[in-house]
N, CA, C, O and CB atoms as a CASP TS submission, in Angstrom:
PFRMAT TS
TARGET T0000
AUTHOR 0000-0000-0000
METHOD Language model
MODEL 1
PARENT N/A
ATOM      1  N   MET     1       0.848  -1.169   0.000  1.00  0.00           N
ATOM      2  CA  MET     1       0.000   0.000   0.000  1.00  0.00           C
ATOM      3  C   MET     1       0.897   1.237   0.000  1.00  0.00           C
ATOM      4  O   MET     1       1.870   1.313   0.750  1.00  0.00           O
ATOM      5  CB  MET     1      -0.967  -0.005   1.222  1.00  0.00           C
ATOM      6  N   SER     2       0.560   2.181  -0.835  1.00  0.00           N
ATOM      7  CA  SER     2       1.370   3.393  -0.903  1.00  0.00           C
ATOM      8  C   SER     2       1.101   4.268   0.319  1.00  0.00           C
ATOM      9  O   SER     2       0.091   4.116   1.006  1.00  0.00           O
ATOM     10  CB  SER     2       1.079   4.173  -2.204  1.00  0.00           C
ATOM     11  N   LEU     3       2.017   5.174   0.564  1.00  0.00           N
ATOM     12  CA  LEU     3       1.849   6.085   1.692  1.00  0.00           C
ATOM     13  C   LEU     3       0.601   6.942   1.534  1.00  0.00           C
ATOM     14  O   LEU     3      -0.095   7.217   2.512  1.00  0.00           O
ATOM     15  CB  LEU     3       3.075   6.976   1.838  1.00  0.00           C
ATOM     16  N   LEU     4       0.320   7.359   0.319  1.00  0.00           N
ATOM     17  CA  LEU     4      -0.856   8.181   0.078  1.00  0.00           C
ATOM     18  C   LEU     4      -2.137   7.405   0.382  1.00  0.00           C
ATOM     19  O   LEU     4      -3.048   7.931   1.023  1.00  0.00           O
ATOM     20  CB  LEU     4      -0.868   8.679  -1.368  1.00  0.00           C
ATOM     21  N   ASN     5      -2.206   6.154  -0.078  1.00  0.00           N
ATOM     22  CA  ASN     5      -3.375   5.326   0.214  1.00  0.00           C
ATOM     23  C   ASN     5      -3.525   5.098   1.710  1.00  0.00           C
ATOM     24  O   ASN     5      -4.632   5.147   2.245  1.00  0.00           O
ATOM     25  CB  ASN     5      -3.276   3.986  -0.512  1.00  0.00           C
ATOM     26  N   SER     6      -2.429   4.853   2.369  1.00  0.00           N
ATOM     27  CA  SER     6      -2.447   4.657   3.814  1.00  0.00           C
ATOM     28  C   SER     6      -2.952   5.917   4.514  1.00  0.00           C
ATOM     29  O   SER     6      -3.772   5.845   5.430  1.00  0.00           O
ATOM     30  CB  SER     6      -1.043   4.282   4.328  1.00  0.00           C
ATOM     31  N   TYR     7      -2.459   7.054   4.077  1.00  0.00           N
ATOM     32  CA  TYR     7      -2.876   8.333   4.644  1.00  0.00           C
ATOM     33  C   TYR     7      -4.380   8.546   4.459  1.00  0.00           C
ATOM     34  O   TYR     7      -5.082   8.909   5.403  1.00  0.00           O
ATOM     35  CB  TYR     7      -2.092   9.487   3.996  1.00  0.00           C
ATOM     36  N   LEU     8      -4.864   8.319   3.250  1.00  0.00           N
ATOM     37  CA  LEU     8      -6.284   8.530   2.950  1.00  0.00           C
ATOM     38  C   LEU     8      -7.165   7.576   3.762  1.00  0.00           C
ATOM     39  O   LEU     8      -8.239   7.964   4.222  1.00  0.00           O
ATOM     40  CB  LEU     8      -6.548   8.339   1.444  1.00  0.00           C
ATOM     41  N   GLN     9      -6.720   6.353   3.936  1.00  0.00           N
ATOM     42  CA  GLN     9      -7.472   5.381   4.726  1.00  0.00           C
ATOM     43  C   GLN     9      -7.526   5.815   6.194  1.00  0.00           C
ATOM     44  O   GLN     9      -8.580   5.753   6.827  1.00  0.00           O
ATOM     45  CB  GLN     9      -6.838   3.976   4.602  1.00  0.00           C
ATOM     46  N   GLN    10      -6.408   6.244   6.716  1.00  0.00           N
ATOM     47  CA  GLN    10      -6.368   6.683   8.107  1.00  0.00           C
ATOM     48  C   GLN    10      -7.168   7.968   8.302  1.00  0.00           C
ATOM     49  O   GLN    10      -7.788   8.165   9.348  1.00  0.00           O
ATOM     50  CB  GLN    10      -4.921   6.890   8.558  1.00  0.00           C
ATOM     51  N   GLU    11      -7.154   8.819   7.323  1.00  0.00           N
ATOM     52  CA  GLU    11      -7.931  10.047   7.389  1.00  0.00           C
ATOM     53  C   GLU    11      -9.436   9.720   7.448  1.00  0.00           C
ATOM     54  O   GLU    11     -10.191  10.359   8.181  1.00  0.00           O
ATOM     55  CB  GLU    11      -7.613  10.953   6.170  1.00  0.00           C
ATOM     56  N   GLN    12      -9.846   8.735   6.677  1.00  0.00           N
ATOM     57  CA  GLN    12     -11.244   8.304   6.683  1.00  0.00           C
ATOM     58  C   GLN    12     -11.612   7.688   8.041  1.00  0.00           C
ATOM     59  O   GLN    12     -12.693   7.949   8.568  1.00  0.00           O
ATOM     60  CB  GLN    12     -11.501   7.287   5.543  1.00  0.00           C
ATOM     61  N   GLN    13     -10.726   6.884   8.597  1.00  0.00           N
ATOM     62  CA  GLN    13     -10.958   6.289   9.911  1.00  0.00           C
ATOM     63  C   GLN    13     -11.059   7.367  10.984  1.00  0.00           C
ATOM     64  O   GLN    13     -11.892   7.279  11.886  1.00  0.00           O
ATOM     65  CB  GLN    13      -9.838   5.299  10.258  1.00  0.00           C
ATOM     66  N   LEU    14     -10.212   8.376  10.884  1.00  0.00           N
ATOM     67  CA  LEU    14     -10.242   9.486  11.832  1.00  0.00           C
ATOM     68  C   LEU    14     -11.582  10.219  11.766  1.00  0.00           C
ATOM     69  O   LEU    14     -12.156  10.565  12.799  1.00  0.00           O
ATOM     70  CB  LEU    14      -9.086  10.463  11.552  1.00  0.00           C
ATOM     71  N   LYS    15     -12.068  10.450  10.580  1.00  0.00           N
ATOM     72  CA  LYS    15     -13.366  11.111  10.408  1.00  0.00           C
ATOM     73  C   LYS    15     -14.466  10.278  11.036  1.00  0.00           C
ATOM     74  O   LYS    15     -15.350  10.824  11.696  1.00  0.00           O
ATOM     75  CB  LYS    15     -13.668  11.350   8.917  1.00  0.00           C
ATOM     76  N   GLN    16     -14.428   8.973  10.846  1.00  0.00           N
ATOM     77  CA  GLN    16     -15.442   8.093  11.438  1.00  0.00           C
ATOM     78  C   GLN    16     -15.380   8.159  12.968  1.00  0.00           C
ATOM     79  O   GLN    16     -16.413   8.220  13.635  1.00  0.00           O
ATOM     80  CB  GLN    16     -15.244   6.632  10.955  1.00  0.00           C
ATOM     81  N   LEU    17     -14.174   8.148  13.509  1.00  0.00           N
ATOM     82  CA  LEU    17     -14.017   8.238  14.964  1.00  0.00           C
ATOM     83  C   LEU    17     -14.508   9.577  15.498  1.00  0.00           C
ATOM     84  O   LEU    17     -15.138   9.635  16.554  1.00  0.00           O
ATOM     85  CB  LEU    17     -12.554   8.031  15.353  1.00  0.00           C
ATOM     86  N   GLN    18     -14.222  10.645  14.773  1.00  0.00           N
ATOM     87  CA  GLN    18     -14.690  11.969  15.189  1.00  0.00           C
ATOM     88  C   GLN    18     -16.222  12.028  15.177  1.00  0.00           C
ATOM     89  O   GLN    18     -16.833  12.622  16.064  1.00  0.00           O
ATOM     90  CB  GLN    18     -14.104  13.064  14.266  1.00  0.00           C
ATOM     91  N   ASP    19     -16.825  11.415  14.179  1.00  0.00           N
ATOM     92  CA  ASP    19     -18.288  11.369  14.108  1.00  0.00           C
ATOM     93  C   ASP    19     -18.860  10.578  15.288  1.00  0.00           C
ATOM     94  O   ASP    19     -19.869  10.968  15.877  1.00  0.00           O
ATOM     95  CB  ASP    19     -18.745  10.740  12.771  1.00  0.00           C
ATOM     96  N   GLN    20     -18.211   9.474  15.623  1.00  0.00           N
ATOM     97  CA  GLN    20     -18.663   8.660  16.758  1.00  0.00           C
ATOM     98  C   GLN    20     -18.531   9.436  18.070  1.00  0.00           C
ATOM     99  O   GLN    20     -19.416   9.368  18.922  1.00  0.00           O
ATOM    100  CB  GLN    20     -17.856   7.345  16.835  1.00  0.00           C
ATOM    101  N   LEU    21     -17.427  10.173  18.233  1.00  0.00           N
ATOM    102  CA  LEU    21     -17.241  10.990  19.435  1.00  0.00           C
ATOM    103  C   LEU    21     -18.302  12.075  19.537  1.00  0.00           C
ATOM    104  O   LEU    21     -18.850  12.317  20.612  1.00  0.00           O
ATOM    105  CB  LEU    21     -15.849  11.621  19.439  1.00  0.00           C
ATOM    106  N   THR    22     -18.582  12.711  18.442  1.00  0.00           N
ATOM    107  CA  THR    22     -19.602  13.756  18.419  1.00  0.00           C
ATOM    108  C   THR    22     -20.954  13.184  18.809  1.00  0.00           C
ATOM    109  O   THR    22     -21.709  13.804  19.559  1.00  0.00           O
ATOM    110  CB  THR    22     -19.680  14.408  17.030  1.00  0.00           C
ATOM    111  N   GLU    23     -21.252  12.010  18.302  1.00  0.00           N
ATOM    112  CA  GLU    23     -22.522  11.344  18.637  1.00  0.00           C
ATOM    113  C   GLU    23     -22.566  11.004  20.126  1.00  0.00           C
ATOM    114  O   GLU    23     -23.586  11.216  20.782  1.00  0.00           O
ATOM    115  CB  GLU    23     -22.706  10.055  17.787  1.00  0.00           C
ATOM    116  N   LEU    24     -21.473  10.484  20.655  1.00  0.00           N
ATOM    117  CA  LEU    24     -21.405  10.161  22.085  1.00  0.00           C
ATOM    118  C   LEU    24     -21.588  11.409  22.943  1.00  0.00           C
ATOM    119  O   LEU    24     -22.334  11.390  23.922  1.00  0.00           O
ATOM    120  CB  LEU    24     -20.067   9.490  22.419  1.00  0.00           C
ATOM    121  N   GLU    25     -20.913  12.483  22.578  1.00  0.00           N
ATOM    122  CA  GLU    25     -20.953  13.723  23.351  1.00  0.00           C
ATOM    123  C   GLU    25     -22.349  14.340  23.391  1.00  0.00           C
ATOM    124  O   GLU    25     -22.664  15.104  24.303  1.00  0.00           O
ATOM    125  CB  GLU    25     -19.971  14.721  22.775  1.00  0.00           C
ATOM    126  N   SER    26     -23.178  14.017  22.416  1.00  0.00           N
ATOM    127  CA  SER    26     -24.537  14.558  22.409  1.00  0.00           C
ATOM    128  C   SER    26     -25.534  13.607  23.074  1.00  0.00           C
ATOM    129  O   SER    26     -26.714  13.938  23.186  1.00  0.00           O
ATOM    130  CB  SER    26     -24.976  14.849  20.978  1.00  0.00           C
ATOM    131  N   ASN    27     -25.082  12.445  23.514  1.00  0.00           N
ATOM    132  CA  ASN    27     -25.946  11.463  24.158  1.00  0.00           C
ATOM    133  C   ASN    27     -26.215  11.882  25.609  1.00  0.00           C
ATOM    134  O   ASN    27     -25.268  12.068  26.373  1.00  0.00           O
ATOM    135  CB  ASN    27     -25.303  10.050  24.105  1.00  0.00           C
ATOM    136  N   PRO    28     -27.488  12.033  26.004  1.00  0.00           N
ATOM    137  CA  PRO    28     -27.802  12.470  27.370  1.00  0.00           C
ATOM    138  C   PRO    28     -27.289  11.506  28.454  1.00  0.00           C
ATOM    139  O   PRO    28     -26.875  11.943  29.528  1.00  0.00           O
ATOM    140  CB  PRO    28     -29.301  12.631  27.514  1.00  0.00           C
ATOM    141  N   HIS    29     -27.317  10.219  28.172  1.00  0.00           N
ATOM    142  CA  HIS    29     -26.812   9.238  29.145  1.00  0.00           C
ATOM    143  C   HIS    29     -25.310   9.428  29.363  1.00  0.00           C
ATOM    144  O   HIS    29     -24.831   9.366  30.495  1.00  0.00           O
ATOM    145  CB  HIS    29     -27.105   7.789  28.665  1.00  0.00           C
ATOM    146  N   PHE    30     -24.578   9.658  28.288  1.00  0.00           N
ATOM    147  CA  PHE    30     -23.140   9.910  28.396  1.00  0.00           C
ATOM    148  C   PHE    30     -22.874  11.171  29.212  1.00  0.00           C
ATOM    149  O   PHE    30     -21.971  11.198  30.048  1.00  0.00           O
ATOM    150  CB  PHE    30     -22.508  10.039  26.999  1.00  0.00           C
ATOM    151  N   LYS    31     -23.668  12.217  28.964  1.00  0.00           N
ATOM    152  CA  LYS    31     -23.495  13.478  29.688  1.00  0.00           C
ATOM    153  C   LYS    31     -23.689  13.270  31.190  1.00  0.00           C
ATOM    154  O   LYS    31     -22.946  13.831  31.996  1.00  0.00           O
ATOM    155  CB  LYS    31     -24.482  14.538  29.165  1.00  0.00           C
ATOM    156  N   LYS    32     -24.698  12.457  31.570  1.00  0.00           N
ATOM    157  CA  LYS    32     -24.936  12.184  32.993  1.00  0.00           C
ATOM    158  C   LYS    32     -23.771  11.406  33.597  1.00  0.00           C
ATOM    159  O   LYS    32     -23.332  11.699  34.709  1.00  0.00           O
ATOM    160  CB  LYS    32     -26.249  11.400  33.182  1.00  0.00           C
ATOM    161  N   GLU    33     -23.271  10.410  32.858  1.00  0.00           N
ATOM    162  CA  GLU    33     -22.135   9.630  33.359  1.00  0.00           C
ATOM    163  C   GLU    33     -20.899  10.507  33.538  1.00  0.00           C
ATOM    164  O   GLU    33     -20.181  10.377  34.530  1.00  0.00           O
ATOM    165  CB  GLU    33     -21.821   8.470  32.406  1.00  0.00           C
ATOM    166  N   LEU    34     -20.652  11.389  32.589  1.00  0.00           N
ATOM    167  CA  LEU    34     -19.502  12.274  32.665  1.00  0.00           C
ATOM    168  C   LEU    34     -19.645  13.241  33.842  1.00  0.00           C
ATOM    169  O   LEU    34     -18.669  13.528  34.535  1.00  0.00           O
ATOM    170  CB  LEU    34     -19.335  13.049  31.350  1.00  0.00           C
ATOM    171  N   GLU    35     -20.852  13.738  34.063  1.00  0.00           N
ATOM    172  CA  GLU    35     -21.103  14.627  35.192  1.00  0.00           C
ATOM    173  C   GLU    35     -20.866  13.885  36.515  1.00  0.00           C
ATOM    174  O   GLU    35     -20.263  14.430  37.439  1.00  0.00           O
ATOM    175  CB  GLU    35     -22.548  15.183  35.132  1.00  0.00           C
ATOM    176  N   PHE    36     -21.344  12.644  36.594  1.00  0.00           N
ATOM    177  CA  PHE    36     -21.135  11.838  37.798  1.00  0.00           C
ATOM    178  C   PHE    36     -19.647  11.625  38.061  1.00  0.00           C
ATOM    179  O   PHE    36     -19.178  11.780  39.189  1.00  0.00           O
ATOM    180  CB  PHE    36     -21.847  10.483  37.666  1.00  0.00           C
ATOM    181  N   LYS    37     -18.917  11.271  37.016  1.00  0.00           N
ATOM    182  CA  LYS    37     -17.473  11.031  37.149  1.00  0.00           C
ATOM    183  C   LYS    37     -16.761  12.296  37.629  1.00  0.00           C
ATOM    184  O   LYS    37     -15.899  12.232  38.505  1.00  0.00           O
ATOM    185  CB  LYS    37     -16.872  10.559  35.801  1.00  0.00           C
ATOM    186  N   THR    38     -17.119  13.430  37.061  1.00  0.00           N
ATOM    187  CA  THR    38     -16.494  14.698  37.440  1.00  0.00           C
ATOM    188  C   THR    38     -16.772  15.026  38.903  1.00  0.00           C
ATOM    189  O   THR    38     -15.868  15.423  39.639  1.00  0.00           O
ATOM    190  CB  THR    38     -16.999  15.835  36.539  1.00  0.00           C
ATOM    191  N   LYS    39     -18.028  14.857  39.320  1.00  0.00           N
ATOM    192  CA  LYS    39     -18.391  15.150  40.708  1.00  0.00           C
ATOM    193  C   LYS    39     -17.723  14.173  41.672  1.00  0.00           C
ATOM    194  O   LYS    39     -17.278  14.567  42.750  1.00  0.00           O
ATOM    195  CB  LYS    39     -19.913  15.100  40.883  1.00  0.00           C
ATOM    196  N   LEU    40     -17.652  12.905  41.283  1.00  0.00           N
ATOM    197  CA  LEU    40     -17.009  11.899  42.134  1.00  0.00           C
ATOM    198  C   LEU    40     -15.523  12.202  42.301  1.00  0.00           C
ATOM    199  O   LEU    40     -14.993  12.112  43.408  1.00  0.00           O
ATOM    200  CB  LEU    40     -17.199  10.491  41.543  1.00  0.00           C
ATOM    201  N   GLU    41     -14.856  12.557  41.218  1.00  0.00           N
ATOM    202  CA  GLU    41     -13.430  12.889  41.300  1.00  0.00           C
ATOM    203  C   GLU    41     -13.201  14.119  42.182  1.00  0.00           C
ATOM    204  O   GLU    41     -12.221  14.179  42.924  1.00  0.00           O
ATOM    205  CB  GLU    41     -12.855  13.135  39.893  1.00  0.00           C
ATOM    206  N   ALA    42     -14.108  15.099  42.098  1.00  0.00           N
ATOM    207  CA  ALA    42     -13.990  16.301  42.933  1.00  0.00           C
ATOM    208  C   ALA    42     -14.182  15.938  44.406  1.00  0.00           C
ATOM    209  O   ALA    42     -13.458  16.434  45.269  1.00  0.00           O
ATOM    210  CB  ALA    42     -15.028  17.377  42.502  1.00  0.00           C
ATOM    211  N   LEU    43     -15.148  15.080  44.689  1.00  0.00           N
ATOM    212  CA  LEU    43     -15.403  14.650  46.062  1.00  0.00           C
ATOM    213  C   LEU    43     -14.205  13.870  46.614  1.00  0.00           C
ATOM    214  O   LEU    43     -13.802  14.074  47.759  1.00  0.00           O
ATOM    215  CB  LEU    43     -16.681  13.789  46.128  1.00  0.00           C
ATOM    216  N   MET    44     -13.641  12.982  45.801  1.00  0.00           N
ATOM    217  CA  MET    44     -12.468  12.216  46.227  1.00  0.00           C
ATOM    218  C   MET    44     -11.302  13.157  46.501  1.00  0.00           C
ATOM    219  O   MET    44     -10.565  12.969  47.469  1.00  0.00           O
ATOM    220  CB  MET    44     -12.076  11.171  45.156  1.00  0.00           C
ATOM    221  N   SER    45     -11.134  14.159  45.663  1.00  0.00           N
ATOM    222  CA  SER    45     -10.057  15.119  45.846  1.00  0.00           C
ATOM    223  C   SER    45     -10.263  15.939  47.116  1.00  0.00           C
ATOM    224  O   SER    45      -9.320  16.179  47.870  1.00  0.00           O
ATOM    225  CB  SER    45      -9.957  16.040  44.632  1.00  0.00           C
ATOM    226  N   ASP    46     -11.502  16.366  47.347  1.00  0.00           N
ATOM    227  CA  ASP    46     -11.813  17.147  48.549  1.00  0.00           C
ATOM    228  C   ASP    46     -11.479  16.380  49.826  1.00  0.00           C
ATOM    229  O   ASP    46     -11.070  16.968  50.827  1.00  0.00           O
ATOM    230  CB  ASP    46     -13.291  17.540  48.553  1.00  0.00           C
ATOM    231  N   HIS    47     -11.659  15.061  49.780  1.00  0.00           N
ATOM    232  CA  HIS    47     -11.440  14.229  50.967  1.00  0.00           C
ATOM    233  C   HIS    47     -10.116  13.462  50.909  1.00  0.00           C
ATOM    234  O   HIS    47      -9.846  12.599  51.745  1.00  0.00           O
ATOM    235  CB  HIS    47     -12.590  13.248  51.128  1.00  0.00           C
ATOM    236  N   ASP    48      -9.303  13.791  49.915  1.00  0.00           N
ATOM    237  CA  ASP    48      -7.980  13.180  49.761  1.00  0.00           C
ATOM    238  C   ASP    48      -8.055  11.657  49.764  1.00  0.00           C
ATOM    239  O   ASP    48      -7.324  10.991  50.498  1.00  0.00           O
ATOM    240  CB  ASP    48      -7.050  13.652  50.872  1.00  0.00           C
ATOM    241  N   LYS    49      -8.957  11.108  48.928  1.00  0.00           N
ATOM    242  CA  LYS    49      -9.139   9.662  48.832  1.00  0.00           C
ATOM    243  C   LYS    49      -8.830   9.201  47.419  1.00  0.00           C
ATOM    244  O   LYS    49      -9.142   9.890  46.448  1.00  0.00           O
ATOM    245  CB  LYS    49     -10.575   9.257  49.232  1.00  0.00           C
ATOM    246  N   SER    50      -8.219   8.035  47.310  1.00  0.00           N
ATOM    247  CA  SER    50      -7.936   7.451  46.001  1.00  0.00           C
ATOM    248  C   SER    50      -9.104   6.555  45.593  1.00  0.00           C
ATOM    249  O   SER    50      -9.959   6.225  46.415  1.00  0.00           O
ATOM    250  CB  SER    50      -6.598   6.646  46.023  1.00  0.00           C
ATOM    251  N   ALA    51      -9.133   6.170  44.337  1.00  0.00           N
ATOM    252  CA  ALA    51     -10.174   5.268  43.853  1.00  0.00           C
ATOM    253  C   ALA    51     -10.112   3.933  44.601  1.00  0.00           C
ATOM    254  O   ALA    51     -11.147   3.351  44.924  1.00  0.00           O
ATOM    255  CB  ALA    51     -10.029   5.042  42.331  1.00  0.00           C
ATOM    256  N   ALA    52      -8.916   3.459  44.870  1.00  0.00           N
ATOM    257  CA  ALA    52      -8.763   2.190  45.593  1.00  0.00           C
ATOM    258  C   ALA    52      -9.343   2.303  47.000  1.00  0.00           C
ATOM    259  O   ALA    52      -9.984   1.370  47.482  1.00  0.00           O
ATOM    260  CB  ALA    52      -7.274   1.779  45.662  1.00  0.00           C
ATOM    261  N   GLU    53      -9.122   3.438  47.658  1.00  0.00           N
ATOM    262  CA  GLU    53      -9.655   3.627  49.007  1.00  0.00           C
ATOM    263  C   GLU    53     -11.180   3.676  48.993  1.00  0.00           C
ATOM    264  O   GLU    53     -11.829   3.133  49.888  1.00  0.00           O
ATOM    265  CB  GLU    53      -9.093   4.912  49.628  1.00  0.00           C
ATOM    266  N   VAL    54     -11.746   4.318  47.991  1.00  0.00           N
ATOM    267  CA  VAL    54     -13.207   4.385  47.884  1.00  0.00           C
ATOM    268  C   VAL    54     -13.776   2.997  47.622  1.00  0.00           C
ATOM    269  O   VAL    54     -14.770   2.606  48.233  1.00  0.00           O
ATOM    270  CB  VAL    54     -13.633   5.362  46.762  1.00  0.00           C
ATOM    271  N   LEU    55     -13.155   2.257  46.724  1.00  0.00           N
ATOM    272  CA  LEU    55     -13.622   0.899  46.445  1.00  0.00           C
ATOM    273  C   LEU    55     -13.520   0.013  47.679  1.00  0.00           C
ATOM    274  O   LEU    55     -14.418  -0.784  47.949  1.00  0.00           O
ATOM    275  CB  LEU    55     -12.821   0.287  45.296  1.00  0.00           C
ATOM    276  N   ASP    56     -12.445   0.147  48.417  1.00  0.00           N
ATOM    277  CA  ASP    56     -12.272  -0.632  49.639  1.00  0.00           C
ATOM    278  C   ASP    56     -13.353  -0.270  50.658  1.00  0.00           C
ATOM    279  O   ASP    56     -13.891  -1.144  51.338  1.00  0.00           O
ATOM    280  CB  ASP    56     -10.869  -0.398  50.235  1.00  0.00           C
ATOM    281  N   LEU    57     -13.659   0.992  50.757  1.00  0.00           N
ATOM    282  CA  LEU    57     -14.678   1.461  51.690  1.00  0.00           C
ATOM    283  C   LEU    57     -16.055   0.927  51.303  1.00  0.00           C
ATOM    284  O   LEU    57     -16.835   0.542  52.174  1.00  0.00           O
ATOM    285  CB  LEU    57     -14.696   2.993  51.737  1.00  0.00           C
ATOM    286  N   LEU    58     -16.357   0.901  50.020  1.00  0.00           N
ATOM    287  CA  LEU    58     -17.670   0.478  49.548  1.00  0.00           C
ATOM    288  C   LEU    58     -17.812  -1.030  49.422  1.00  0.00           C
ATOM    289  O   LEU    58     -18.932  -1.540  49.388  1.00  0.00           O
ATOM    290  CB  LEU    58     -17.955   1.111  48.229  1.00  0.00           C
ATOM    291  N   SER    59     -16.717  -1.741  49.353  1.00  0.00           N
ATOM    292  CA  SER    59     -16.746  -3.191  49.200  1.00  0.00           C
ATOM    293  C   SER    59     -17.029  -3.857  50.541  1.00  0.00           C
ATOM    294  O   SER    59     -16.305  -3.620  51.507  1.00  0.00           O
ATOM    295  CB  SER    59     -15.416  -3.703  48.616  1.00  0.00           C
ATOM    296  N   PRO    60     -18.080  -4.695  50.619  1.00  0.00           N
ATOM    297  CA  PRO    60     -18.371  -5.370  51.886  1.00  0.00           C
ATOM    298  C   PRO    60     -17.194  -6.224  52.358  1.00  0.00           C
ATOM    299  O   PRO    60     -16.903  -6.261  53.553  1.00  0.00           O
ATOM    300  CB  PRO    60     -19.618  -6.240  51.742  1.00  0.00           C
ATOM    301  N   THR    61     -16.522  -6.903  51.448  1.00  0.00           N
ATOM    302  CA  THR    61     -15.390  -7.733  51.852  1.00  0.00           C
ATOM    303  C   THR    61     -14.176  -6.883  52.195  1.00  0.00           C
ATOM    304  O   THR    61     -13.442  -7.202  53.131  1.00  0.00           O
ATOM    305  CB  THR    61     -15.037  -8.722  50.748  1.00  0.00           C
ATOM    306  N   GLY    62     -13.960  -5.819  51.458  1.00  0.00           N
ATOM    307  CA  GLY    62     -12.827  -4.939  51.740  1.00  0.00           C
ATOM    308  C   GLY    62     -12.987  -4.238  53.067  1.00  0.00           C
ATOM    309  O   GLY    62     -12.020  -4.093  53.815  1.00  0.00           O
ATOM    310  N   HIS    63     -14.208  -3.796  53.372  1.00  0.00           N
ATOM    311  CA  HIS    63     -14.462  -3.110  54.636  1.00  0.00           C
ATOM    312  C   HIS    63     -14.324  -4.081  55.801  1.00  0.00           C
ATOM    313  O   HIS    63     -13.798  -3.719  56.853  1.00  0.00           O
ATOM    314  CB  HIS    63     -15.861  -2.470  54.635  1.00  0.00           C
ATOM    315  N   ALA    64     -14.789  -5.303  55.621  1.00  0.00           N
ATOM    316  CA  ALA    64     -14.664  -6.303  56.680  1.00  0.00           C
ATOM    317  C   ALA    64     -13.192  -6.607  56.936  1.00  0.00           C
ATOM    318  O   ALA    64     -12.775  -6.783  58.080  1.00  0.00           O
ATOM    319  CB  ALA    64     -15.426  -7.595  56.307  1.00  0.00           C
ATOM    320  N   LYS    65     -12.412  -6.666  55.862  1.00  0.00           N
ATOM    321  CA  LYS    65     -10.976  -6.917  56.005  1.00  0.00           C
ATOM    322  C   LYS    65     -10.319  -5.816  56.837  1.00  0.00           C
ATOM    323  O   LYS    65      -9.499  -6.082  57.715  1.00  0.00           O
ATOM    324  CB  LYS    65     -10.301  -7.013  54.619  1.00  0.00           C
ATOM    325  N   SER    66     -10.703  -4.561  56.534  1.00  0.00           N
ATOM    326  CA  SER    66     -10.106  -3.434  57.237  1.00  0.00           C
ATOM    327  C   SER    66     -10.471  -3.464  58.718  1.00  0.00           C
ATOM    328  O   SER    66      -9.624  -3.199  59.571  1.00  0.00           O
ATOM    329  CB  SER    66     -10.555  -2.112  56.606  1.00  0.00           C
ATOM    330  N   SER    67     -11.721  -3.782  59.027  1.00  0.00           N
ATOM    331  CA  SER    67     -12.127  -3.780  60.442  1.00  0.00           C
ATOM    332  C   SER    67     -11.579  -4.980  61.177  1.00  0.00           C
ATOM    333  O   SER    67     -11.327  -4.901  62.379  1.00  0.00           O
ATOM    334  CB  SER    67     -13.644  -3.754  60.565  1.00  0.00           C
ATOM    335  N   GLN    68     -11.388  -6.095  60.485  1.00  0.00           N
ATOM    336  CA  GLN    68     -10.837  -7.281  61.144  1.00  0.00           C
ATOM    337  C   GLN    68      -9.347  -7.143  61.392  1.00  0.00           C
ATOM    338  O   GLN    68      -8.823  -7.729  62.339  1.00  0.00           O
ATOM    339  CB  GLN    68     -11.106  -8.521  60.310  1.00  0.00           C
ATOM    340  N   SER    69      -8.661  -6.385  60.562  1.00  0.00           N
ATOM    341  CA  SER    69      -7.224  -6.275  60.717  1.00  0.00           C
ATOM    342  C   SER    69      -6.868  -5.540  62.014  1.00  0.00           C
ATOM    343  O   SER    69      -5.766  -5.715  62.535  1.00  0.00           O
ATOM    344  CB  SER    69      -6.618  -5.556  59.510  1.00  0.00           C
ATOM    345  N   GLY    70      -7.785  -4.723  62.538  1.00  0.00           N
ATOM    346  CA  GLY    70      -7.536  -4.018  63.766  1.00  0.00           C
ATOM    347  C   GLY    70      -7.794  -4.869  64.999  1.00  0.00           C
ATOM    348  O   GLY    70      -7.370  -4.514  66.098  1.00  0.00           O
ATOM    349  N   ARG    71      -8.488  -5.995  64.824  1.00  0.00           N
ATOM    350  CA  ARG    71      -8.802  -6.877  65.941  1.00  0.00           C
ATOM    351  C   ARG    71      -7.664  -7.853  66.197  1.00  0.00           C
ATOM    352  O   ARG    71      -6.967  -8.274  65.274  1.00  0.00           O
ATOM    353  CB  ARG    71     -10.100  -7.637  65.672  1.00  0.00           C
ATOM    354  N   LYS    72      -7.489  -8.202  67.447  1.00  0.00           N
ATOM    355  CA  LYS    72      -6.494  -9.218  67.773  1.00  0.00           C
ATOM    356  C   LYS    72      -7.188 -10.558  67.856  1.00  0.00           C
ATOM    357  O   LYS    72      -8.280 -10.667  68.413  1.00  0.00           O
ATOM    358  CB  LYS    72      -5.759  -8.891  69.101  1.00  0.00           C
ATOM    359  N   ARG    73      -6.563 -11.567  67.310  1.00  0.00           N
ATOM    360  CA  ARG    73      -7.126 -12.918  67.371  1.00  0.00           C
ATOM    361  C   ARG    73      -6.645 -13.591  68.629  1.00  0.00           C
ATOM    362  O   ARG    73      -5.504 -13.408  69.053  1.00  0.00           O
ATOM    363  CB  ARG    73      -6.738 -13.752  66.127  1.00  0.00           C
ATOM    364  N   SER    74      -7.540 -14.386  69.235  1.00  0.00           N
ATOM    365  CA  SER    74      -7.128 -15.076  70.465  1.00  0.00           C
ATOM    366  C   SER    74      -6.809 -16.514  70.209  1.00  0.00           C
ATOM    367  O   SER    74      -6.446 -17.240  71.135  1.00  0.00           O
ATOM    368  CB  SER    74      -8.200 -14.979  71.520  1.00  0.00           C
TER
END
């Protein structure tokens, strides 16, 4: 394949991807998810928490692990 053909093919693929992005960006469900992600990241930043810490806090098994690690076994 010549460089020109390769370029034209990639240019067409780029246009298709740009069209798909534009379609996604106008989707109301996507907008809500993006808003949620933005607010969640701001909340995590405000409380100096990482994603792993939040997942551990919300996970029933992770939270149980954290509370059990503080207990002494007899």
